[in-house]
N, C-alpha and C positions, 0 to 999 in steps of 0.2 A: 736765302735758304740754301741755295746751291753752294755758296761759299762755306757755310757751316759743314756741309756734307763732304765737300772735296778738300777743304782747307784753303786758306788765303794764299794768294800769290805774292803778297807783300808782307814785310815784317817791320815793326817800328824799331829803330836803332838809335843809339847815342854815339857821338864821336867827340874826341878831343882833338882839336886842330893844333898841330905841333909847330907849325912854322908860318905864321901870318900875322900881319899888323892890323888886318881888317876882319870884321865879323862876317860870316857867311850871311847871305840873304835868302829869304824864302824863294824856293824855285831853283836855287843853285844845284847843279848836278853833283851827285855822289858817284865817284868813280872807283872801280876795282880793276887794277891793272890797266888803267887809262881808258876803260870802257864804261860808259854810263850805266849804272845799275839801280839808280834811285835819285831822290831829290830831297833837298832840305825843306823842312816845314817851319823851323824856327831856330834861331841861334843868338848867341850873345856871349859876353864875358862873364864867367863864373868868378865873381870877386872873392868868394870864400876860398876857392881853389886857385885863383889867379891864373886861369887858363881860358882859352877860347873854346866854347862848346857849341855843338850843333845837334839837333834832333831831326830825324827824317825817316822816310820809308825807303827800304831797299828790297829788291826782289828776294823772295824766300829761297832758301837752299843755295845761297851764294857761297862760294868756296873761299878759302883763305887766299890772301894775296896782298898786293900793295894797294892800300886805300888812300884816296885823296878826295878833296872837295874843290871844285873849280870856283874860286872867289875872284870876282872882277877880272876874269879871263886867265887867271893863273891857277895851276894845279897845286894846291897846298896839301902837304902830307897830313893825314888824319889817322888816328888810332881808334878802333872800335872800343867802346867803354860800356860796362854794365850800368844799368839804370836802377835806382837814381844815381846821379853822378856823386853827390855828397852823402856820406853816411856818418853823421855825427856820433851815433851811438855804437859804431863799429859792429852793427848787427850782421852785416855781410861777413865780416871777419870771424865773428863768433859762431856763425852757422856751421 
């Protein structure tokens, strides 16, 4: 009830991992300017897009900066992406 009144401190976000041969794992930290601000809930390869994708929660009101996801101990660059990742009808483009 309190969260509805005050707003959530977390927001659900999607990321495209731009430089990694491995998929992120649940629990991997999401970093903003090398500081942990969230965690991965699920990830995998989007074969339609041919990219590595990750979903997770990040702290609300995070500013822009350099995003990365720590995968197997390596900080891999990641780009925030609008959800859903795949838009076959171009609805987002036509909006």
